[in-house]
C-alpha positions in Angstrom: 33.7 -31.8 -7.6 33.3 -30.3 -4.1 33.4 -33.9 -2.8 36.7 -34.8 -4.8 38.2 -31.4 -3.6 37.4 -32.0 0.1 38.6 -35.7 -0.3 42.0 -34.5 -1.8 42.5 -31.9 0.9 41.9 -34.5 3.4 44.3 -36.9 1.8 46.9 -34.1 1.3 46.8 -33.3 5.2 47.0 -36.8 6.0 50.0 -37.3 3.7 51.8 -34.2 5.0 51.2 -35.1 8.8 52.5 -38.8 8.2 55.4 -37.6 6.1 56.5 -35.0 8.9 56.2 -37.7 11.5 58.4 -40.0 9.5 61.0 -37.3 8.7 61.0 -36.4 12.4 61.4 -39.9 13.5 64.3 -40.5 11.1 65.8 -37.2 12.5 65.5 -38.2 16.1 66.9 -41.5 15.3 70.0 -40.2 13.6 70.5 -37.7 16.5 69.9 -40.4 19.1 72.5 -42.6 17.4 74.9 -39.7 17.1 74.6 -39.2 20.9 75.1 -42.8 21.7 78.3 -43.0 19.4 79.7 -39.6 20.8 78.9 -40.6 24.5 80.5 -44.0 24.0 83.6 -42.5 22.3 84.5 -40.0 25.3 83.6 -42.8 27.8 85.8 -45.2 26.1 88.6 -42.7 25.7 88.3 -41.9 29.5 88.5 -45.4 30.7 90.8 -47.1 28.3 94.4 -46.3 29.1 95.7 -47.8 25.7 94.1 -45.0 23.9 96.9 -42.7 24.1 96.8 -39.1 22.7 98.5 -38.2 19.5 99.7 -34.6 19.4 98.2 -32.6 16.4 100.4 -31.6 13.5 101.2 -28.0 13.5 104.1 -25.6 13.0 107.8 -26.5 14.0 107.7 -27.1 17.7 110.9 -25.1 18.4 109.6 -22.1 16.6 106.2 -22.4 18.7 108.3 -22.9 21.9 107.3 -20.1 24.5 104.9 -18.3 22.2 101.5 -17.3 22.9 98.8 -19.9 23.5 95.0 -20.1 23.4 93.0 -20.6 26.4 90.0 -23.0 25.8 87.9 -22.2 28.7 89.1 -25.1 31.0 89.6 -23.3 34.3 92.3 -24.6 36.5 93.5 -27.1 33.8 96.9 -28.5 34.3 99.1 -28.5 31.3 100.7 -31.8 29.9 98.2 -34.1 31.6 97.0 -37.4 29.8 93.5 -38.6 30.2 94.5 -41.3 32.7 96.1 -38.6 34.9 99.6 -39.3 34.1 101.8 -36.7 32.7 101.7 -35.8 29.1 104.8 -36.3 26.8 107.4 -33.7 27.5 108.0 -33.1 23.9 104.4 -32.0 23.5 104.3 -28.1 23.6 101.6 -25.8 22.4 102.5 -24.2 19.1 101.7 -20.9 17.8 99.8 -19.8 14.9 99.4 -16.6 12.8 96.5 -15.7 14.9 98.3 -16.1 18.1 96.6 -19.5 19.0 97.8 -23.0 18.3 97.5 -26.6 19.2 100.1 -29.0 20.7 102.7 -31.1 18.5 105.2 -33.8 19.2 108.5 -34.0 17.5 108.7 -37.7 18.1 108.5 -39.5 14.9 106.8 -42.4 16.5 103.9 -40.3 17.8 103.5 -38.1 14.6 100.0 -38.3 12.8 98.9 -41.0 10.8 97.7 -40.7 7.2 95.3 -37.7 7.1 91.7 -38.5 8.0 88.7 -36.6 6.4 87.8 -33.3 8.0 84.4 -32.6 9.4 82.7 -29.3 10.3 82.0 -26.1 8.6 84.2 -24.7 5.9 85.7 -21.3 5.5 84.6 -18.9 2.7 87.2 -17.5 0.2 86.0 -15.5 -2.7 82.4 -16.7 -2.4 83.4 -20.6 -2.6 83.3 -22.8 0.3 86.9 -24.2 0.8 88.3 -26.5 3.6 90.6 -24.6 6.0 94.2 -24.5 4.9 95.2 -26.2 8.1 92.5 -29.1 7.7 94.9 -31.4 5.7 97.7 -30.9 8.3 95.5 -31.4 11.4 94.1 -34.8 10.6 94.9 -37.9 12.6 93.8 -41.2 11.2 92.7 -44.0 13.6 95.4 -46.1 14.8 95.4 -49.2 17.0 97.6 -49.6 20.1 100.8 -50.3 18.3 100.4 -47.1 16.1 99.5 -48.7 12.8 96.5 -47.8 10.6 93.1 -49.3 12.1 90.0 -48.5 9.7 86.7 -48.5 11.5 84.8 -51.8 11.6 81.4 -52.1 10.2 78.7 -54.9 10.2 78.1 -57.5 12.9 79.0 -56.3 16.5 81.6 -53.6 15.2 80.7 -49.9 15.7 78.8 -47.8 13.2 81.0 -46.0 10.8 80.1 -42.4 11.8 82.9 -40.0 11.3 84.2 -39.0 14.9 87.0 -36.8 15.9 88.1 -37.1 19.6 90.3 -34.6 21.5 92.1 -34.3 24.8 92.2 -30.8 26.4 94.4 -30.1 29.3 95.0 -26.5 29.9 96.3 -24.9 26.7 97.3 -28.4 25.1 95.1 -30.0 22.6 95.8 -33.5 21.3 93.9 -35.8 19.1 92.9 -39.3 20.2 94.0 -41.1 17.2 92.6 -44.6 18.2 89.2 -43.2 18.9 89.1 -40.9 15.7 87.9 -41.6 12.2 88.1 -38.0 11.1 89.4 -34.6 12.1 88.3 -31.1 12.7 90.0 -28.1 10.8 92.2 -26.3 13.3 90.8 -23.0 12.6 87.2 -24.4 13.4 88.7 -26.3 16.5 90.0 -23.2 18.1 86.4 -21.7 18.3 84.6 -25.0 18.9 86.5 -26.0 22.1 85.8 -22.9 24.0 82.0 -23.2 23.1 82.1 -26.8 24.2 84.0 -26.1 27.5 81.6 -23.3 28.4 78.4 -25.5 27.7 76.7 -26.9 30.7 75.3 -29.8 28.8 77.3 -33.2 28.3 76.4 -33.2 24.7 74.9 -30.8 22.2 75.0 -29.1 18.7 77.2 -26.2 17.8 75.2 -24.4 14.9 78.1 -22.1 13.8 80.5 -25.0 13.4 77.8 -27.4 12.2 79.2 -30.0 14.7 77.6 -32.3 17.3 79.6 -32.9 20.4 79.8 -34.8 23.5 82.4 -34.1 26.4 83.5 -35.9 29.6 85.6 -34.3 32.3 88.9 -36.2 33.4 89.6 -34.3 36.5 90.6 -30.8 35.5 91.0 -32.0 32.0 88.4 -32.4 29.2 87.7 -35.2 26.6 85.6 -34.1 23.6 84.4 -36.0 20.6 83.0 -34.4 17.4 80.7 -35.5 14.7 79.5 -33.7 11.4 76.1 -32.1 11.7 75.5 -33.8 8.2 75.3 -37.2 9.9 71.7 -36.2 11.2 70.7 -34.7 7.7 69.3 -38.0 6.4 65.8 -36.9 6.9 66.1 -34.2 4.3 66.6 -36.7 1.4 64.0 -38.7 2.9 61.8 -35.7 2.9 62.4 -35.1 -0.8 61.7 -38.5 -1.6 58.6 -38.6 0.3 57.3 -35.3 -1.1 57.8 -36.5 -4.7 56.1 -39.9 -4.0 53.3 -37.9 -2.1 52.8 -35.8 -5.1 52.6 -38.6 -7.3 50.2 -40.5 -5.0 48.1 -37.4 -4.8 47.8 -37.2 -8.6 46.9 -40.8 -8.7 44.3 -40.5 -6.0 42.7 -37.4 -7.6 42.3 -39.4 -11.0 40.9 -42.4 -9.2 38.6 -40.0 -7.2 37.4 -38.4 -10.3 36.8 -41.8 -12.1 35.1 -43.1 -9.0 32.9 -40.2 -8.4 31.7 -40.3 -11.9 31.0 -43.9 -11.6 29.1 -43.4 -8.3 27.1 -40.5 -9.6 26.0 -42.1 -12.7 23.2 -44.2 -10.9 22.1 -41.1 -8.9 21.8 -39.2 -12.2 19.9 -42.0 -13.8 17.6 -42.2 -10.7 17.1 -38.4 -10.9 16.3 -38.4 -14.6 13.9 -41.3 -14.1 12.2 -39.7 -11.3 11.6 -36.5 -13.2 10.3 -38.4 -16.1 8.0 -40.4 -13.7 6.6 -37.2 -12.1 5.9 -35.8 -15.6 4.3 -39.0 -17.0 2.2 -39.6 -13.9 1.1 -36.0 -14.0 -0.1 -36.5 -17.8 -1.7 -39.6 -17.1 -3.8 -38.3 -14.0 -4.6 -35.1 -16.0 -6.7 -36.8 -18.6 -9.1 -38.7 -16.3 -9.5 -35.5 -14.1 -10.2 -33.4 -16.9 -13.1 -35.7 -18.1 -14.4 -36.1 -14.6 -14.5 -32.2 -14.2 -16.3 -31.8 -17.5 -19.0 -34.2 -16.6 -19.5 -32.5 -13.4 -19.9 -29.3 -15.3 -22.5 -30.7 -17.6 -24.5 -32.2 -14.8 -24.6 -28.8 -12.9 -25.8 -26.9 -16.1 -28.8 -29.8 -16.4 -29.5 -29.9 -12.7 -33.3 -30.0 -13.4 -33.0 -33.2 -15.4 -33.6 -36.5 -14.0 -30.7 -39.0 -13.2 -31.6 -41.2 -16.2 -31.3 -38.5 -18.6 -27.8 -37.8 -17.5 -26.6 -41.5 -17.3 -23.9 -41.2 -20.0 -22.1 -38.5 -18.0 -22.3 -40.4 -14.9 -21.0 -43.7 -16.5 -18.2 -41.7 -18.2 -17.3 -40.4 -14.8 -17.4 -43.8 -13.4 -15.0 -45.2 -16.0 -12.4 -42.4 -15.7 -12.5 -42.6 -11.9 -11.9 -46.3 -12.2 -9.0 -45.7 -14.6 -7.5 -43.1 -12.1 -7.9 -45.7 -9.4 -5.9 -48.4 -11.2 -3.3 -45.7 -12.0 -2.8 -45.0 -8.4 -2.9 -48.5 -7.4 0.0 -49.2 -9.8 2.0 -46.3 -8.6 1.6 -47.4 -4.9 2.8 -50.9 -5.9 5.9 -49.3 -7.5 6.4 -47.5 -4.2 6.0 -50.5 -2.2 8.5 -52.5 -4.6 11.2 -49.7 -4.3 10.7 -49.5 -0.3 10.6 -53.6 0.1 13.1 -54.3 -2.8 16.0 -54.8 -0.6 14.4 -57.2 1.8 11.2 -59.0 0.6 9.5 -61.7 2.6 11.4 -65.1 2.3 8.6 -67.6 3.1 8.6 -70.9 1.5 5.9 -71.4 -1.1 4.7 -73.8 -3.9 5.3 -71.8 -6.8 3.6 -74.5 -9.1 0.4 -73.8 -7.3 0.8 -70.1 -7.6 1.3 -70.1 -11.2 -1.6 -72.7 -11.9 -3.9 -70.4 -9.8 -3.1 -67.3 -12.2 -3.2 -69.5 -15.2 -6.8 -70.4 -14.3 -8.0 -67.0 -13.7 -6.5 -65.7 -17.0 -7.8 -68.9 -19.1 -11.4 -67.3 -19.2 -10.0 -63.9 -20.3 -8.1 -65.6 -23.1 -11.4 -67.4 -23.9 -13.5 -64.4 -24.3 -10.9 -62.8 -26.6 -10.6 -65.7 -28.9 -7.0 -66.4 -27.9 -5.5 -70.2 -27.9 -4.2 -70.8 -24.3 -1.7 -73.4 -23.5 0.0 -74.2 -20.2 2.6 -76.5 -19.0 3.4 -76.5 -15.1 5.9 -78.7 -13.5 4.7 -79.8 -10.3 6.3 -79.4 -6.8 8.4 -76.5 -7.7 9.1 -74.6 -4.3 10.9 -71.3 -3.8 11.3 -68.7 -1.3 9.8 -65.3 -1.6 6.8 -62.9 -1.0 3.7 -64.9 -2.4 1.5 -61.9 -2.8 4.2 -60.0 -4.8 5.3 -63.0 -6.9 1.4 -63.5 -7.5 1.3 -60.0 -8.8 4.4 -60.5 -11.1 2.9 -63.7 -12.8 -0.4 -61.9 -13.1 1.2 -58.9 -14.9 3.0 -61.1 -17.3 -0.3 -63.2 -18.2 -2.3 -60.0 -18.5 0.4 -58.5 -20.8 0.4 -61.5 -23.0 -3.5 -61.5 -23.3 -3.7 -57.9 -23.9 -1.3 -57.8 -26.8 -2.2 -61.0 -28.5 -4.5 -60.6 -31.5 -7.8 -62.7 -31.7 -6.9 -66.1 -32.9 -3.5 -65.8 -31.6 -1.7 -68.0 -29.2 -0.4 -67.7 -25.6 1.8 -70.5 -24.1 2.8 -70.5 -20.4 5.5 -72.9 -19.1 7.0 -73.5 -15.7 10.1 -75.9 -15.3 13.3 -76.4 -13.2 16.6 -75.7 -14.8 20.1 -75.5 -13.0 18.6 -75.0 -9.6 16.2 -72.4 -10.7 12.6 -72.2 -11.4 12.0 -70.9 -15.0 8.7 -69.4 -16.1 8.1 -68.4 -19.5 5.2 -66.6 -21.0 5.0 -66.6 -24.8 2.6 -64.6 -27.1 2.1 -64.5 -30.6 1.8 -61.2 -32.6 3.7 -58.3 -34.2 7.3 -58.6 -32.8 8.7 -55.6 -30.7 11.3 -53.6 -32.4 15.0 -54.0 -30.7 15.1 -50.3 -30.0 11.8 -50.6 -27.8 12.9 -53.7 -26.1 15.7 -51.8 -24.2 12.9 -49.5 -22.8 10.3 -52.0 -22.2 10.7 -52.1 -18.4 10.8 -48.4 -18.1 8.0 -46.6 -16.2 5.2 -45.2 -18.4 6.8 -46.5 -21.6 4.4 -47.9 -24.1 4.8 -49.4 -27.7 1.6 -48.4 -29.3 2.5 -50.3 -32.6 2.6 -53.5 -30.5 -0.9 -53.2 -29.4 -4.1 -54.3 -31.1 -6.6 -51.6 -31.8 -9.2 -53.0 -29.4 -6.8 -53.6 -26.5 -7.7 -51.7 -23.4 -5.6 -48.7 -22.6 -2.8 -49.1 -20.1 -0.3 -46.9 -18.3 3.0 -48.4 -18.9 3.5 -49.4 -15.5 2.8 -53.2 -15.2 6.0 -54.4 -16.7 8.1 -51.9 -14.6 6.4 -53.2 -11.4 7.2 -56.9 -12.5 10.7 -55.9 -13.1 10.9 -54.3 -9.5 9.5 -57.6 -7.9 11.9 -59.7 -9.8 14.8 -57.9 -8.7 13.8 -57.8 -5.3 13.9 -61.6 -5.3 17.1 -61.7 -7.2 15.3 -63.2 -10.1 16.4 -62.0 -13.7 13.4 -61.1 -15.9 14.2 -60.8 -19.6 12.3 -60.4 -22.9 13.0 -61.5 -26.5 10.8 -60.8 -29.5 10.9 -61.8 -33.0 8.8 -63.0 -36.0 9.4 -66.7 -35.6 8.4 -67.1 -32.0 6.6 -64.0 -31.0 7.3 -62.2 -27.7 8.7 -64.3 -24.8 9.3 -63.1 -21.1 11.4 -65.3 -18.9 11.8 -65.3 -15.0 14.5 -67.3 -13.5 13.7 -67.6 -9.7 16.3 -69.4 -7.4 15.0 -72.8 -6.1 14.4 -73.2 -2.3 
């Protein structure tokens, strides 16, 4: 679980860092696009003489005549000057408002505003609810072409991005919206606070937090051209962040389940190996304990009868010799198991004549079978060549033949056969006798596992390590070793070794 927790923590940190970088990149992309669009707007408004200013809608001009105006912070600005340096329309005069500030309006019907464009920027608060400024609907100037007709923004192809832009021309106390460059308008009350902030800013572009507006400005002599864009135009990263957060949580949940499943799957062999190791130590200790106990007892008897002759104590000496040989055999088998485990991944791959190797082992055990009264049959195909470790393969074949002789009753039958089949050398060792129960077959290759009921009463004692050693050698050579047992055919061990 600690590994899973560490893995999940690392994954969460990686996802959080990646998503933050994506959101920041998206935000910077939107801001850079706004900067480019606003800068292009003020640049074109400055250079294109066809983009004539349109006076903003406001109170009646005659009522506004001579009343107080609002200084927008453009020092030395000349009133009534157009962006191209020409004199502004004579009928455009600064109107007044309830707060003593106003924007210019013209009485000429041909220069009156086009249909209302959407307002951008912050809203005023009334009674706890966000409402647009009361002047927002009257202050809009929709985009028009050079003839003064409605000209919607173009999208796609080489057209400009449809980002709501509100462009204004400021000359002294006169503020006029550039209708041909505007696709939106700023509420008048918000404009009165935004323009002084823009005029006082030393940067050519920036963000007004109070108004939630991005701006770009360009000086036209003593006058000023300003373009505004709503702050929401750069807030696309917020919805992206929510989407990524939801997706990230889902991905982490799936990753957690996968980690949990894979960790259990990966730990299963480790748990099995640990259990087998514990069982091996316990079984080896038990097997070594018996001969050591006998040897120590024999030595104690010899010491008590130290004055007796060696001949009179021969039985104790012979018993000690037998137990010492048994213990030597056990230690040898354990060393073979250790070597098989250490070399299992990379055994020698020498080319060898497997037919001759099997024939040699068959001849060795033929005399053993004769002494025990066992019928011995062998059928070995000539010229079967494989790659492998000849010493370890010889040990494997010897274990199978010894096991067959050991557990075949007198008068029984052992049949050894070697043949080629589907690019494999197939060695089968069959012996008659009482079949092994299916429950025992599953554990036959386990270390120290013995099936006492499958043995003859006069069979020499073993330690249950031989078949385990044979299985390790077979696995090292990528050669499946299987066993089947029934009353009709007896017990059959089959080895399939890949041909050279």
